[in-house]
N, C-alpha and C positions, 0 to 999 in steps of 0.2 A: 187606299191612300197609306202610304209612309210619309209622317207630320215631323220634321224639323224643330227646333226651338232651340234661340240663341240666346245667350244671358250675355252683358257683360259681366255679372259677377254671381256663381251659385253654387250653393242656396246660401239664402241671406234671411236670417231668422225672423226680421221684421214680414217680410214677402211671403206669408203662407198662403194667399191666393194662388200663386203658381202652382205650388206644390198641390193646392185642392184642384184647381184648373183640370193639370198632367194627370192625377190621376184618375179625374173622372172621366175623362178622355180614354186611359188604357181599360178602364171599366168597357168603356162604349167599344171597345176593340182597336182603338186606331193605337197604330205602331208608332211609338215614338223613337226618336234619336236628338239627346240632349248634348248642345254644345255651352261653356263658361269660356270668355275668352280670358278669367282672369279668375285665380280660384279664390274661395271664401276668406274671409279677415277672421275670422274664430272657427274653431271647433267644435263650436256650439250646435247641434245640430236637432231639429223637431224628432222625435220619434217616429211620425211616418213618412219620412223621407226613404227609409227602406221599403217601403210599398213600391216605391216605385219598380217596375218592370226594366225600365230601360237605364243602362248605364249613365254617366253623365261623364264626358268628355271634357277635357280641358287643353287649350291651347299649349302647343311645346315651351320653354323658354323663347324669347325674344332673340337671343344668340343663337339659338337655331331656327329660325323665323328668320331671319337674317340669310342664311344658307339658301331657305325658300326663296326667298327674294333672288338671292343672285342666281340660280336654277329656272326661276321663272321667267327673265329677264333675258334668259338664251334662249328658252324654249319658247317665247313669243305667251304668255301666259298672263304677263305682267301688265297689268292697267295702266299703261301709264298715261295713255291721255287723260283718265280720270282723273288720278292722283294728280298731275299737273293743273288739271281746271280747278281743282278744290282748294289746291294751293294756292293757285293765284285767285281767289273769289274768295277765298274764306281765310287765308294767313295759314301762317305755319302753326299757331295753337292747334289747329284742327286736326294733327300729325295724320295729315292722310296718307303717308308713308306706313305708316304702323297700322292702321284701319287696315290698309290693301294686304301687309304680312297675315294679320289676324285673319282675314277673308280666303287668305290662300288655303290655311289647313284647313278650315271647317268646309271650304268650297270642294277641296280632295275627299274629305269624311263624308261627307253627305250623298257626294255622287258615288261614294264606292258602297253606299249603303242605301243607294236604291230611295234617298229623298226626293219625292216630286214637289214639295213646298216647305216653307218654313216660315215661322212664326215667331216674334219680338217680341218682350215684352220693356216697355219703358221709350219712350223715342231721345234716347240716349246717344251713348256708345254702340252700342250694339246694333241701332237701329241704324249708323252711317255706317259701320263695318257692313252692313244689310248689302246698301249700295255697291259694294265693290264687292260680295259674295256674288251676288247676283250677276254683276258685269263680269266676271270670271268663269262662271258656271252655267250660267241663264235659268238657274231654279226662280223661281219666284218666290216671296216673301211675302206676310203682312205685319202687322204694328196692333200693340195694345197700348194705345197712349194715357196717363195718368194725369199727372198734373204737375206736380215739381219738373218731372224730367222734360218737358216741351216749354212750361213756363221760364225754370229756371237752367235748369243743365245744360241743354243742348247749345243753349245761350247763341243760336242764329235762328233768325226766322224762316230767313233764306235756304237756307238746310233743312228745317222742318219744311218746308213747300215741296223743296229737290226728294226728300223721302216720302211723302206724303203721294204727290205724283207717281213715286216710280213704286208704289205699293199696292198688292193687288186689292187690298183695303185694311180701313185703319178702325181700330174700335175704340171708344172713349169710355172710360168705367161708369160716367154719368151724365146726364143730359145736357149738366152746368159745364164739364170739359169736353164735350163734342160741340156746346153751342161755342166754348174759346176755341176750339181747334178750324172750325168753318168758319169763324172771324179772321185768323190767322191764314187759314189754307184754302180763300174762297173756290180755285180752281178744282179741289180734289171734294167738296163739299159732299157731294153726289156720292162718295162710296166711303164716307165717314157714317157708323154707326155707334149706337149707344149698347154697350153688354156689359151688364153691371157683374162684378163679382159677385161669385156665393159662396158655401160653406156648405160644409158635408154634415148633415143631421146627424150622421151616424156617430159621431163625436159627442154628441149630445141625446143620447137617445129618447133620456127623461125630461120634463118639464124641472127643474130644480126646483125644490120645494125653499118656502121661506127658512131665514137663519133665524137662529137664536142667538146672534150676540149680544154682550150686555150692552156695549157701546158699540152703536152702528158702525160699520167697515166700510169707506171708502175706497173702491181700487184705479187704479188708470196703467195705461201699458203704452208702451211707444220709446222709439228712439229720443233721447236727453238731448233733443234739437231746438230752437227756440219756435219753432211755427206748432211744435207740439203743445205749447201752453204751460208746461208745468211751472212756470215761477209765477202765472195769474193761480193755478191750482193751488200752491204753495202759499201765498197771498190771501185766498179766497178760505184757505186753513187758520191763517191768522188772524180773521175777522170772525170767525165761527169759535174760535177757543176766546178771544174777547167778549163773547156772545154769552160763555159760559155754556156750551152745547157740547157736550158729551160724543165722542167718534175718533176712530182711527183712520189715518191714508197709507197703502201701501204704494208704492211708487215699483212699476217692474220696467227694467230698461237701462240699456247703457249709452253713451254717448259723450260728445264734446262736453257738456256743460253739467257732468255728473259733480265736480269739486265745484261748480258756482253755485248748485242748488242746494249742495249739503253745506255750504257756507250760509246760504240766506237762512237755512230751517235749522243754524245752529241760533242765529242772529234772529230770529225771532221765537225764539226756546219753544220748538217744535219737536224737536228731537224726540220725545216720550209718545206722540204723538203721530208724525210723518217719518216713515223708514223708505229709504231708496235699496230696493232690493237685488238691481242688478239682472243681467240677463239671466231668464228661466228659460226650459225648453217648452213646447206647446203642452204637454202635457204637465207640468208644475203652472204653466198657465190658468188652464181651465181647472185647474183644482182650485186655485184662488178666487176664479171668478165665482165660482161655485160656492167658495164661502163668503164671498163679498155681498153687501146689502146693495151698495151702489156703483154704478159704472160712470168714472167721469172722464172727459178727456176735452181742456178747456182750450182747445185749437185756434189758433189765430195766424194772421200772414204775417212773416219776418219781414224785417227792412229790406232784403231784396225780391221781395212779391212771392215769395216761397209760402206756400202753406197745406195742409192735409185736404184732400179732394171727399178721397170716398174712404175711412179709417175701417180695416175687415175687422180692428178688436171691436170695433160696435159692435158688429153684426154677430162678432162671435158672442157679445155681451147678451144682447140680447135672443141669443141661442138659448144662454145661461139663463135666461129669465128674467135678468136682472133690468130695473129700470137704467136708462141714462140721462146723464147731465151732459150738456155738448153747448155748443157753439151753432149761430144759425149763418153756418161759413159755406160756401163753397156748396158740395153735392152731399153735407149729413143733413140735411131737413129730405131728401131722397128717402132716407133710410128714417131717419129717426122721425116721429108725427108728435108736434109740439102737444104738449096737454094730454094725448093718445099711450104714445110708451113711453115718454122721457118727458123733459125740460131743457128748451133750448133759450139760450142767452146771447146777447151781440158779442163777438170775438171784443176779447179784452176787458169784458166789463167783469171787473173783479166782486165788487160787492153784488151785482145780479146773481153772477154764479154762486155767491154766498147765500144770499136770499135762497136758491133752488136747492142746495144742497140739504140748506136746512129745514126744507119744507118734508123734502123725504124723509132726512133724518129722524122727524117727530112723527111723522104719517107709516107706519108699517103697513099698513090697509093701501094706504097710495102706491106704497113699493109694490106692495104685489099685483094689484091691481095694473100698472104699467109693466110688471115684467111679463105678467101672463100675455099682456098685449106685444110686448115685443115678441115675446117667442111666438105667437099666431102670426105676426105679419113674416115672420123670417120663413117659417113655413108656406106661407101661401106664396112668397115675391121671392125669396133670397138664398130656395135649394141648390146645391151646386147643380143638380140635374136640371135645373129650369131654365141657369145661368147659362150653360155652356152652350145647350142648344143652340141659341142663333150663333155663337161662334163655331159648333162645326159645322152648320149650317153653310155659313160663309168662308170657312173651308172649303167645303165639297164643291162649292159653286166657284171656286177659284182655282180648283185641281183641273185646269182644264187636261192635259198631258195623263196618260195613263202611268200607273206606278211602275217605276223601275224595280226589278229582282234585285237581292242582292248579289253583290259577288259571289259566286260558288265556293266553298271551303275546301281546302284539298280532303281526302280521309284523314288523313292521316297528319295532324300538323304537330311542328315542333316548337316549344319556345326555350329558346335562348335566354339565361338570366345572366346580364351583364351589371356587375353592382356599382360601379362604378366606372364612368365613361368621361371623357378620354381614360386611360389608365393606362399608366409606365410601365407598370409591372403586365402589363397583356400587351404588347406592342405589335402582336400581329393576329387581334381580335377583326377589324377591319379586312383582313385578305382572308380569314376563316370564313366570314359571313360571304367575301365575295365568292371564294370557291365552291359553299354550299347553293347559292345563289345558280353560278355556272353550272352547276351538275342538277338544278330546277330542285333540290331538296326544298320541302315546303318550312318556311323558318320564319318564327316572330320574334326576334330581338328587344326583349324589353329592357332599355337602360331604368333600374332602379335611380340611380342619381347623377345628374349633370356636373363635372368638374366644370363651374364657369369659369374658373382661373386658367384652365390646361388652355395653349395654344392650339388652333385649332389645324394641323398641314389638310396638304390639298387631297390626299386618301381621306381621312378625316371628316371632311367637309362630303366628299362624295357619299359616303355612307350615311351620314346624317339623316338625311332625308327619308332613310328605309325604317328607321329606327322609331320606335313606339316608347316615347318616355313616361315614365310613371308621373301623377299629379304633384303639386308642391306640398311639401312636410304637413304645412296647415290640414289638407283632405287626410293624409292619412292619419293624423293625429284624430281628426273627425270619425275613421273606419274603425280606430283602434276605442275610442270612447263608446261608440256605439255596438259596440258586440264586448261590453266588459265580459261576460262569461265567458266568452269562447276566448277571449285574451285571457284570462286570469288561471281557465284550463290549461295554454301552453305553457305557461308560466309553472306550472304546479307538474306540468311533465320534466320538463327541464330541469326543476329542483330534485326531482327522484332519479334524473341521470346520473352512473357514474361519472362518463367523461362529458364535461359540459363547457356549452357555447361561452364564453364569456358574457357577462350580462351587458354592457353597451351593445356586443355584434346582436345577440338576441333580441334584445329589443326594437333594433334598427331591422332586421331582418323580417321580423314577427309581423313588423309592420309595413314592410314589403310584400309580406304573403295575405294578409288581409285583403292587400287593395288587389294582388291579384289574381286570387281563387275566382273572384265574379269573371275576371278578363280570361280567364281560361276558358273558365265554362262555358262562356258565349264565345270563344272562337273554336269551340271545339279541341281543345288542345289534349293530347294525347300522351303526350311525352315533354319533359323538359330537364334540360339540358342546364347544367351548370358549368359556368366558363372559370370560375376561380371556388377557393375552399368558403371563403365568405357567402359567394352564393349558392353554394351546396346547403348552408344552414339553410337557407328561402326555402329552398327546393324539397328538403325534406319534410322542413311544415309544411308545406303546399302538399306533399305525399300523404301526410296525415287529414287534410281538410280536401281534397277532391282526388277523383280519380286517374291519377296520372303515373305513370312510373318515370324512372330519373336516371340521369348518367351525369360525370362530373368529369372536370378539367382540373385535376392538379398541380396550382404553377409551381416551379421550380423553388421559390422560397414560400412559402404558405404561410399567412400569416396564424392560421388556428394549430394546435397541438398535432403531434404525428398519431398521438394516442384516438384524439378525436376521429380525426381524419380515416384511421383503420377502422372504427367501428362503426364510421358515418358509410364507408364504401361498402359497405357488407347491406344496404339499402339502396346501392343502384346497382341496374341492371347491367353498367360495363362504363367506360371513359379513356380517358388519357392520361398517363403517370410521366410526373418527369422525375421521381425518385423509383431509379430500380430496385431501391429496396421493397418499396411496395409491391411490386409483382410478384413473387413468388408464391403467394398466396391466393391467386387469381385466376381467372381461365380466359379462355381468349376470348372474351369481350373487355378486356382491358389491354389496349395498346401502349407502347413507349411514347411518350409525348415528340415526336423529331423535330416538329414546329417549334418548340421551347429549347431545344439543345443546339440549336445553330453558335458555331464559332467564329469568331469573328471574320474568317474568309469565306463562310457561308453566308453571312449578315450582307458583305460587300457584296457577291452575287446576287443575291436577291437584292439590293439596292439597285443595282445597274441592271438586271433582267428586268425589275420593272420599267427602267427607261427607256429600253428600246424593246420592251413587250414579249421578249422570250425567258421562261423559266429557265436559267442557269443552275438553280440547286439540284434539280431532282425531287422536291417538294410536291410535285403535281401528283406522283404514284402515292404518297402518305396522303394527300387531300384527297383522292379519289377512295383509296383504302377506309379512312375512316368516316365519309358520305357512305360510302354501303354499310359501314356499322352502323350509324348512327339510324339508319333507314330499318336496320334488322332491329336493334333496339327500338324505337316507334313503334313497330310493328310487332312485339312481344316473340319475337322468333329466336331469340337467342338460346340456345336451350339449356334448361339446369339452374333458369333463373326464376325469380321471384320477388313479387313487389314488395313484401313486408320482410324478408327474408334477414335475420339478423346474424 
């Protein structure tokens, strides 16, 4: 089975249960394709994300997806009837056209990569998009519904019922949420199953010992939103301080209420006891859990009816053998056993919360007892290997069609690096790509950055759907931060070069390279062609990182210095040069770039020829010459060249 995952946004630092589930499936041999409609909101990522074998695919910008929509309408792939029906039934606020545009991209991606079933976490925008994806591609899907997603975020029970009816099955993360779903979607009750979130105990290999803090430490973790109950926790801490109880409290997380919560801490004179730490990586969160004495989460229901259902961080605290103080809300009692693994109080009961905390603060033996019992409960019921098993069985039962193989790759894949697109300095790049495809050259054009302000001509629009766009800058920054040692090494290597790329250009191209390196390996790219001097800076970094050869086109007015270009060309297998002064020191693997040397008359002939469908410039012979050379370069068939010659 080749399984797709579709998210509204991924990764999200508070949704570690998604990461654990996919990692467990990969360990069981399930091949994944991960799609995210929107980029993450922060570059902070948990360390374990790098363990995923499957890359994360992001939808291209909406400007490009509108071109996909236009093409789909001409080819009959646009789900017009479904779009119209949803607009009539649910209104414009449901954004049916946008959901369908996003679905077009992932339908093509999943079909190309042989996905025979895809799964959606959260009954929200991604689940709505799944309806359109299934309509376009026929690929079946399933959903894990959590709580806030279908209780509040989706905003329409009729749409929820339609999603559940179209899904092969629906997983609910607790008995509590399953019952709610069955009440709202009675016709689908027979295919709604409880599937708990689990935890990888490999991250908590040992039962954590008791701490030796002079002032017992309370820890809480979550987004700083109303239903997490941090205001109630702060007021409970104020009550503890009033009673003279010695303690500290740290709150990990960020969100819209941060300033309000800090103001409340200051108002209650708790700044020496209660600290807002902001967002931390999961490794840092685990360290804090091991150092804490008590874990507290004062979950409540907010004014809109949203609440926690089954907070993963409670499972993590119990895995760390920490006693839990929380509330009798939603699915929390399905994990925390009152008076066995922790203490539960009614939601919003600040005094009751303070009494529960004080009881554990004053009784170290009880803390140890509850902590050990909590760890045992996780080992017996919430290991990820146990919780993922029913999900995997449901997925296998739903995959009625045989797995489709991935589309075969050509023996020699060539990546075209396009630094910025559209680019007035590269007016013929679309023509070049068309000429290469016309000659069946296996090219993957990567656009590093979309110029969203540029006007898209007809030729540009025709090419847009064939391009692969690198993800949002936030994703690239996350990759840069996640590989700090490698990033530092690249910076040190640049500092030692006598001819250096300017700092701003280097940092931009190096970030591109860290994202591209995985894509090149996955697509078995053997050769990288840089379409400009800026892109050459990226290509040469890739040459250090992966096993590829490099060629380059140097534009007539390059942004980088001639000294740097001359040195960089020594590491290239060949290419095209507009400046004839660079040619005397090159062998036959470099061509004069006739495509870039058009006179005004030649450009006029080209424009007229494109309208009548006849090449009047004679450029066809040049493109043939270049395509033949490019193939030889990609196969290492140009004599006297080496990958690392300086």
